[in-house]
N, C-alpha and C positions, 0 to 999 in steps of 0.2 A: 917088186918088193917095196920100192919107193912109193909106187902108186898106192899100195896097201897102207903104207904108213901115213901118206897124205890123207887117204880116205878116213883112216882111223882118227887122225887129228881133226879133220873136218867134222866127223861125227861127234867127237868129244866137244869141239867148239860149239856145234849146234845144240848139243845136249846141255852144255853149260848155259848157253843163251836162253834155251827154253826154260831151264830151271830158274834162271834169274827173272825172266819175264813172268813166270808163274808166281814166284815169291813176291815180285813187285805188285802184281795184280791182286794177289791175295791180301797183302798188307793194306792196299788202298780200299778194298772192299771192307775189311775189318774196321778201319778207321771211320769209314762212312756209317757203318752200323752203329758204332759207339756214339757218333754225333747225333744220329737219328734217335737213338735210345735216350740220350740226354735231353733232346728237344721234346720227345714224347713225355718224359718224366716231368720236365718243366711245365708243359701244357697241362698235364694231369694235376700237378700241384696248384697251378693257377685256378683250374676249374674247382678243385676241392676248396681252395680259399674262398672263391666266389660263392660256392654252395654254402659254406659255413656262414659267410656274411648274410646271404639271403635267409638262411635258417634262423639266424640271430634276429634279423629284422622281423620275420614272421612271428617269432616267439614274442618279441616286444609288442607287436600289433595285437596279437591274440590276448596277451596279458592286459593291455590297455582296454580292449573291448570288454573283457570279463570284469575288470574293475568298474567300468561305466555301468554295466548291467547290474552289478551288485549295488552300486551307488543309487541307481534308479529304483531298484526294488526297495532299498532302505528308505528312500525318500517317500515312496508310495506308502509303505507301512507306517512311517512316521506321520504322514498326512492323515491316513485313516485313523490312527491312534489319537491324533490331535482333535479330529472331528468328533470322535466318540467321547473323548474327555470333555470337550466343550458342550456337547449335548447333555451329558450327565450333569455337568456343572450348572447349565441353565435350568435343568429340571430341579436340581437341589435348591437353586436360588428361588425358583418359582414356588416350590413347596415351603421354603423358609418364609417367603412373603405371606403365603396363605396361612401358615401357622401364626405369624405375627398378627395378621388381620383378625384371625379367630381369637387369639389371646386378648387383643384389644376389645373385641366385641364382648367376650366373656367378662372382662373386667368391668366394662360399662354396664352390662346386665347385672352383674353382682352388686355394683354400686346402686343401681336403680332398685334392686330387690331390698337392699339394706335400707334405703331411703323410704321405700314403700312400707316396710315393716315398722319403721319408726313412726310414719304417718298413721298407720293402722293402730298402733298402740296409743298415740295421742287421741285418735278418734274414739277408741274404746273408752278412754278416760272421760272424754267429753260426753259420749253417749250415756255412760253410767250416771254421770252427774245430771244430764238432761232428764234421764229416766226418773231419777229420784225427785227432781223438781216437778216433773209432770205428774208423778203419782201424788205428790202433795197437793198440787193444784186440782187434780181430779177429785181427790177426797173432799177438798173444800167446795168444789163445784157441786158435787153430789149433795153435800149438806145444804147448800144454799137452794138448790132446786127443790129439795124435799121441803124446806121451810116455806118456799114460795108456793108450792103446790098446796100445802096445808092452808095457807092464807087465802089462796084463790078458791079452794073448796068452801071455806067458811063464807067468803063474800058472795059467791055465785049460788050457793046452796046446792051445788052439784058435785058429785065425785069426779075424779079425773077420768075415769073410764066413761062416764056418761058424757062429759064434755068432748072427749075424743070422738065418741060415736056420733054425736051431733055434728061435729065439724066435718067428719068424713061424709055424712049423709047430705049435708047442705051445700058444701063447697068443693071438696076435693074430687068427688066423682065426676062432676061435669068438667072441672078444670083438667083433670087427667085425660079424659076422653078427647077434649078439644086439643090439648097439647100433643097427645099422641098422634091424632089425625094430621095436625099441621106438620109435625116432624116427619111423618111418613111421606106426605105429599112432597115436602121440600127435598127429602132424601132421594125419593124415587126420581123426581125431576132432575136433580143434580147428577145422579148416576147416568141417566139417559143422555143429558147434554154433555157431560164430561166424556162418556164413552164415545159418542159420535165425534166430538171435536178431536179427541186423542187419535181415533182411527183415521180421521181425515188427515191430520198432520203427519202421522207415521206413513200412511199410504202415499201421500204426496212426496214425502222425503225419499222413500224407497224408489218410487218411479223416476225421480229426477237423478238419483245418484247411484243406483245399483250398477255394478260393473262385474265383468267376468274375472275370476281368479284362477291363476294357473297353480296346479298342485306341485309344490316343491318336493324334490327328492333329495336323497343323501348321496347320490352318485352322479358323476358326469362321464360321458363316453366320448373318447377322442378317437376319430377315425384315422387309420394309417394306410399307406399305399400298399404295403405287403407285410407278411409276417417276418421278413428278415429284419425289419426295423425294430421288432421287439428285442432282438439280441443287442442292438445298438443302445436301446433305451436301458436295458439291464446293465450293459457294460461289462468289462472284464472283472470277473469275480464279484459282480453285482455292485461295483463302486458307483456307477452312474445313478442307479435307482435309489441307492442309499443316500447319495448326495441330494437327489431331487426331493425325497421324502423329508430329509432333515431341513432343507431350505423352505419347503412349503407347508410342512405339517399335515400332509395329505397322504393317505395310503394309496399306493399304486398297485393295481391288480393286473398282472399280465398272465392270462390263462389261455385256454383253447379257443376263446371267442375269435372268429376270423376277422382280421383287419380292424381290430379295435382294442383299445386299452382303457380300463375303467379306473376312474379316480373316485375315492370314497372318503367323505368327511362330513360331519354334521355342520361345520361352519361354512356357509355358502360363500363368504368372501374368500377364504383360503382355497376353497375348491375352484372358484372362478380364476384366481391367480394361477393355480396349478394348471388349469385347462389352457389358458392363453399361453402360459410359458411353454408347456409341452408342445403345443401346436407350432409355436415359433421355433423351438429347437428342432422339431422334425423338418420344418420347411428350410431351416438354415443348414441342417446336416451336421453341424459341429456339436457333438454331444459329449461333454466331459465335465467333471465337477466344477472347474473354474468358470466355464461358460454357463453352466446351470445357475450358479449363484448370481452371475451378472444379469442374466435374463430375468430371473425371479425378482431381483431387486428393482429392475427397470419396470416390470409389469406392476409391482406393488405401488410404485410411485405414480404410474399412469392411472391406476384404479383409485388411488387417493384423490387425484385431481378430478376424476370422473364422479366420485362421491360428492365432492363439493359442488360440482355443476348440477348433479341430480337434485341436491337439496335446494339450490337456487331455482331450478326449473319448477320444482314442486311448489315453492312459495309463489312464483309467477302464476302458475296454474290456478292456485287458490286465491290469488289476489291479496296476499299478505305481504307485509314489509316490516322492517325494523327488528327482525330477529337477530340475536347475537350470532356472530360468525361461527362460534363453536357449536351452537345449537343447530345451525344450518348443516354443519358437517354430520352431526348425529342424525338429522333427518335423512341425509343421503345414505347413511349406513343402513337405514331401514330396508333399502333395496336388497341387501344381502342378509336379511334376517327373515325368519318365518315363524308363524305361530300356529301349531297344529295343522301344518300344510298350507296355511294362508299367508301369502306374501305380506310382510309387515307394512311396507310402504303403501301398497294398494289398499290394505285394510285401514290404515291411518287416514289416507285421503278420503276414503268412503265415509269414515266416521266424521271427518271434518265437514264434508258436504251435508251429511245427515243432521249433524248438530246445528250447522248454519241455517238449514231450511226450517228446522223446528224452532230455532231461536227467532227467525224472522216472523214466523206465524204467531209467536207468543210475545213479540215486541221487545226482545232482548238485543244486546249488542251482537251483531252477526259476526264481526271480525274477531271479537274475543271468543265467541263460540267456536268458530273455525280453528282458531289458534289452539284452543284447548283440545279440540277433537284431533288435530294433527299431532300434538305432542303427548297425547294421553299414554301411549306405550313407549315413549322415548327411553324409559328406564331399561327396556329389553336390549338396547344397544350399548349399555354400559359394560365395562370389562367384567367378564364372568368371574374373576377372582374376588370381586366385591360382593359380599353376601347381603341378602335382604330381598323383600318383595319388590317386583319391578315398579309398582306404583309409587312406593316410597323412594326408590332410587331416582325415578323420574322427578318426583317432588323436590328432592334435594338438588338435582341438576338444574331444574327450572328456577328454583330459588337462588341458586348460585349465580345464574346469569341474568338476574333482575327481571324475570318475567312478571306480568301483571298478577296480583294476588288471586284474582278469580281463576286465572289459568293455572296457577300453582296449586290451588285447592282442588280444582277439577281433576288434575293429574293424580294427586295423592288420594283422592276419595272415590275414584271410579270403581274400585273394588272394596270400598268401605273400610279401608285401612285407617282413615281418619274421618272426622265428621264433615259432612257437606255444609258449606257456608253460603252457597248461592244456587239458584235454580239451574244455572248453566252446568253445574256439576252433575245434576240429575240427568240433564239432556245428554251429556257425554256418556254417562253410564248406560242410558237407554240406547243411544246410537251404537255403542260398542257391542251391546247384546244383539241388536238387530243385524249388524254386519257379520258377527260370528255365528249367529244361529240360523240365518237363512240357508235354504238348501243349496248345496254346491260350493259354499264358501270355504268350508274346511274339510280336510281329508279324513272322513270317517264314513264307512259304508252305512247305508240306510238301515240294514238289518242289525248291525252292531249298535247303531245309535238308538234304535227303538228298544233293543234288548237292554241297553244300559238304563234307559228311562224306566222300563218295567221293573228292573232289579232295584232301582232306587225307590220306587213306590212300594214295592213288596217289602223291602227292608224296613222302611219307616212304618209300615202298617203292622209289622210283627210285634210292636210294643202294645202292652195292655192299655186299654182306654182310648186307643186311636180309632176314630170312626172312618175317616177318609184321608187319602193322600193324593197330592197332585205335583208332578214334576213339571216345572215351567222354566222358561228362559234357556231352552236347549240343555236342560239338566244342570244348570248352574244354581237352581234354587228348588227346594222341595217344601211345599206347604202342607202342614199336618193339621187336620181338623180333629179335635179331641171331643170326647163325650163330657159335657160340663159337670154331670153328677158324679163322675169317677175321677176326673182330673181337675184340681183347683189351680189357682194362679201360681202358687208356690211350686207345685208339681209340674206345671207347664214349663217353667224355666229349667227344672232338672231334666225333664223329658227332652227338651231341645238339645241340651248338652249330651245326653246319653245317645241320642240318634246320631249326632255329628261324630261322636267317637266311634260308633259302630260302622258308619260309612267310611270313616278314615281307615279303620282296621280291615274291612272286608271288601272294599271296592277299589277299582283303579279308575281314575278320572283325570281330565286335564283341569288345571287351575284350582278353583275352590268351589265348594257347594254351600250355599246359604240354607240353613234350616229355620223355617218360620212355623211356630206352633200357634194355632188359632183356637181360642176357647170362646165360644159364643153361647149365651143364654137367651132363650126365647120363651116368652110367656104369652099364651094365646087365650083369649076369652071371646065368647060369642054372645051377642045381644039378640034375643029372640022376641 
């Protein structure tokens, strides 16, 4: 019994110990779980805080980038707008200058017309007065002649008709015959000698000075390595090509032509600047508006220096000196000008040589002749905004820089805008016609050239009273031979004006065409 009680006590004690140990272990495990949970919550909170901080930094970075992109886009739009505004402003200023120049020209013309009208009125008054005086003197002269004839008839015992008949029979017949024969012989010999001498001088001049002329075009082709470069030339939304065209004044044509970009402009100087600039930009690889403006400005400066050197080399080639520095620059500009496909500098050098050779043969000053020949077309290099015939523009330019009066007159008169004052002026005109008219010098197909001459002769021959027409000097002059019994001297002047007006209305031609009407009367008699 006691053993049972002891056993029960032991079991109870063991059970109590087991319960205690179970409770103790359980409480330890629970406390550890709470600690771990708190640590995990703390760690999650720290990660969340870090995530929020990173998210906030990314948001600020994205916001900054977007603001920069918006700012860049705004600056680009502003730059494009400024370029467009400046371009339009320059165009408006240029148009305003042209209008001012035209207004000044019209005012001058108006003043000249008013002055001429006043002069014409004064001349009319003088003419009327002179006419009255002349009529009075004519009446007095008729009266005195009649009285003298009456006295002569009484003295000689012959009537006036009988005296005239006797005089014609005894003296005038032989005198007229001898005089006519002498005049004919002198005229025929002079024509033969003059024609031979002129042909000799012209042929000699052409043989010594004729040069080849390259036909100028209105486009230049720039070769590129591959067609990918075309995209870089155009640029984003076309900003590069717009900047290039605005800086150079040249149209850039980017089409399907493989590995080539075409530059189009009538001004050869601007086209040459554009060609060199584009080649440098392609070689450098940096193509953007700021770089384009920099390269174009540098190339223009280099070509200006080249123009000066070209003018100096031309003077050395011709053996001339003492030309004003500004005129030397205008001579260099001729390299980048053309006249009907003929390079202006080559044409002017050829005219200078031709004029010099002919002047040497005729005994005139060779240096003055060459100088006049070289500068005869210098007016074509003057700013295009200045209006007027190139001969008169060159005349004013040469006069401004103190050129010799003979040279100044030759420049202004080589298209007969003013009167010729020296034979050298005629030589320059002849040399200019020779250089421009010889085959191959100017860009005009032979068929169209011949057709134009035929049309010119046909048009002039369509007027009543015209017998023959001849187009000469490469179509720069048409000579009209009229029938003398149908067209008198007064009608000849009117006919020349009407033909020139019809040519101006119905034909297209370079330069100007001179109309010369020839009225010749021939009387023929035969002695048998």
